[in-house]
N, C-alpha and C positions, 0 to 999 in steps of 0.2 A: 509513597509518591502518590501525585495528582495528576490524574488523567483528564482531559477535555475533549468530547466527543462532539464534533459540530455535524449536526443531520437533524432533519424532522422525520424521518421516516424508520422503518422497522430495523435497518441496518445498525441503528444507534444501540437498539436494545438486545440486537444479537450480538453485538460486540461488547457491550455492558455485561452481560451474561457471562460472555466466555472470561472477560478479565476477572471477574467476579469468582468464577468457579476456579480459575486457577490461582487465584489470590494475589495478583500481580500490583494491585494497587490498592490505598487506604481509601482514597476519595476519588469517585468518578462522577464528573459533571456533563450532563447532556444539556449542550446549547442549542434551544430553539430559535434564537432572536424573532421571536414573533412579539404579539402585542402583551402588555403587561400580565405577570401571574398573580398568584397568591401563594400564601405559606400555609401548608399543612402540616402540621408537627414540626419536625425538624427539616422537612423538604420544601424546596419552594418548587411549585409545578405551576403549569399554565392551568385555563379556565376549561381546556380540552378533556373530557372524560377519558378518552384512550391514553390520553398521557398520563394522567393521574392513576388510570388501572396498570400502565406499563411498570411505574414506578412501584406500585403498591405490590405487583406481582414478582417484581426482581428483588424488593424486600423479605418477601414472604419465601422466595427461592433461596436465597440467602441465608435465612434462619434454618431452612431444612437443610442446606449442605454446609453450615456451621460456617459461613464466611463472614468475615468481619468488614467487607468492604461496604463503604457507604454510596449511596446511588442517589443523585438530587437531579432535578430536571430545572433550567431556568433559562430567563431572558435577559439577565442582568450581566451585561460586561463584565463587573467588577467581581462577578462570582468566578472568573477565568484566571483571575490573579494568581500567581506563583503555582502555573499548573507546570508539571515536568513535561508531558507531552500533549499535544494537540493533534486530533485526527479530522483531517477533512474527509466527511465520507461523502458518497455518490449522492447525486441529485435526482430524485424520480422525474421522468419526462412528463409532460402533458399528454393525456391521452391522446393516441393517434400521432404522434412525433416520436419515431424511432429511428431515422436515419441518423447515419454516423455524424453528420454535420451539425443535426441537431443534439445530439448528445454531445459535442465537443463543445458547441455554443452555450448550452444549458449550463456545464459542470464550470466553464470560465465566467461566465455571468453570476454564477453562485459564488465564486471565488473572488470577484470584482465588488460583490456586494458584502459580504462577510470579513474578507481581511481586512478592509479598513475600518471596521468596527471593532475589531478583536487585536488589532495590532500593537497597540500601547499595553495589552494584558498578556500578551504572549512573547515579547521581545527575546527572553531568554529560555524558551520551550523549544524542544526537538518539534517540529510539523511533519507528520505523516501525510502527506497529499494520496489519498486512498481512493480515486475515483478513475474512470475511464480519462485517457489522454494524460495521465498523471505527472509525465515529463514536461509536457506543454504548458499545464498548469504551473508546476512548480519553476519552470522557466520564468512565467509571467510573473508571481510572487518575487522571485529572486532579483529581477530586473525593475520591477517597480518600486518595490519597498525595501530593496538591499538586505532582504532576509536570507540568511546562508544555511542555517542548519535545518535543510529540506530534506526529504527523503520521498521519492515518489514509489508510490506501490503500485505495481501492474503486472511485472513479470512473474509474480508467482504463479499466475494462472497457465504462462507457457510452461514455467517450469514443472507445475503439476502435471501438465499434459503430457510431458516429454518423459518425467517420471514413469507415468501410468502405462505408456506405450511401450516404453522398453521391457515394463514387468509383465505386460500382458504378451508382447510377441517372443518373449525369451521363455515365459512360463515358469517365472520366480517370482518372490516375494517383492511387494515394492517397497519394504523395510530396507532391505539390502542394495536399493538402486539410489545411487547417488548421480544428478545430472546438471549441467549448465547450459544455459541459454542466454545471450546478450541481444540487445537490441535496443528500439526506441518505440514511440507509441504506434507505429504501424507496421514495424518488421521484425521478423524474430530470427535470429542464427543461434540455431542449437549448435553447440561445440563437441562434438562425438570424441575427441580424444580427452576430455574431462566428464564424460559419463562412464561410471563404471557400477559393477554388481560384487559389493561386498570386498572392494579392492581390486577384481579383475577387471581389466582393459574391456570395453565393448568389442573390440575387434576379435577378442578369442571367444566369444560368444554369438556373434552375428559376421554375416560375411560383408565384404565390400556394397554390392547391390543393397541388401538388406539395409544397411545404415544409411547409404544414400536415400532410400525409399523411406525412412524414418524421419530423416532430417528434413525431406519434402514434406511429407505429410503435416509434420508439427508446423513448419514455416508457414503453410499455408491456412492451417487452422488459429491464424493468430487472432485470439480473443480481448485485444485489450480493449476494445470497443465494447465490451460488455461488462457488467457489473454483476459477475457469479458470487452470490451473497457469501456461501458457504466457503470456496475456495479463497475469496478476498478476507473473510473473515480469519480463517485458519492463516493467512500471510499476516493479517495484521497484528494477530496474537503472538506470532512466532518473533516478530519485531519487537513488540513491548516486550515480551519475556527477554529478549537479549539486550534491551535498554533496561529493564527494572532490575535484573540481575547482573547486569554486566557480563555477560556470556561471550562476548568477542566472536559471536558466530559469524561465517561468510556467506553472505546471502546476494543473488543478485537483485539489485533495487536500482530504482532511479537516482542518480549520483550525478553532481555537479563535476563534468570535466573539463578542465582547462587546457588548451594547446597555444601556441605562440600566436594564434590569430582568431581564436574564438573560445566560448565557453557554453557549453551546452549539457543538457541533461539527458544521460543514457542509461540503460539497462545494464551494469557491468557488476562484478563480485565486488562487495566491499566488507569491511570488518565494522559490525556493529555491536557497540558497546554503550555504557552508560552516558557516553557524550554524543550518540549518534552514530554517525559515520565517521571512524576514526582511522579510516585509511582504505585505499584501493587495491585490491590484489593483481599484481601484474599476471598478464598471461602471454604464454608461447602460442602465437598464431601462424597458421601456414600463409604462404605468400598469397592464395586467393582470399583467405578471412583478415588479411591486412587490408586488402583492396576494398574488402565489403565494409571492413570498419571506418576507413578513409571516406567511403562514399555516403555512411552512416553519420558520420559527422557532419561532412557538408550540407547533407537532406536536413537534419536535426538542426543546424544553424539557420537554414532559410525558413523552417517551419515555427520555429520558436522563437522569432525575432518579433519583438512588439512594435516596432517601428512599421 
């Protein structure tokens, strides 16, 4: 498998190391899209010392851990040809710019800049949009370039927070906790009926006021607007693992939802395999949750319109 990582920050090296360590791909290409580079040995690198050092460090780490994954850095679009998976990573904000709108504008601007350049090389690739406002950016790419094999990655942060909170409040191992939250780039809806501890329903371990307090706390602590490096990296690696090994895992990710009147990207449970998103898992929602879901679609349709 060949994986292309689009980004110039430390995220690319962190994700690359995780892929190497897990031996999920034979070929990993970090695309910088910057000025022309040079060839060092069998790896094309830019003139940046830090870039060359990063590749060398990954190469040595692979040797130490006996990983056969090959890592290269390039600014040549042709090197992305035949990539199976392309990961669009978060963009670092200029110093002093930390508002939600600045983050949204910067990541969309990055997509506007990079997607036209790489489109011809990634037509058949699964694209993981791994940045804040992932659904918004994925919707823009889909509507502008008619690329359909897109997966938005942001909801892992909310799911991770929900699982951690359940384990902490009950006092049990997080390994036994399964949890589910849906939503969009601005809203998180934990679904307590799908949260369990080793198969035991949450209602047998927490009373109703405790569950409602949990839902409120997680919903209010929506972190989609931040790029949490280790949590996001873990989510990316889980998705790549499911694609690379065709695991058919069910994960809440940014997925294209089509209704009679509109199409939007929402965080919903989907089956992930070698073809990317291979199906959406239907949910049984309560009447209030159904109303919330309808509002979610309407809100997302407005926010994700490119017109």
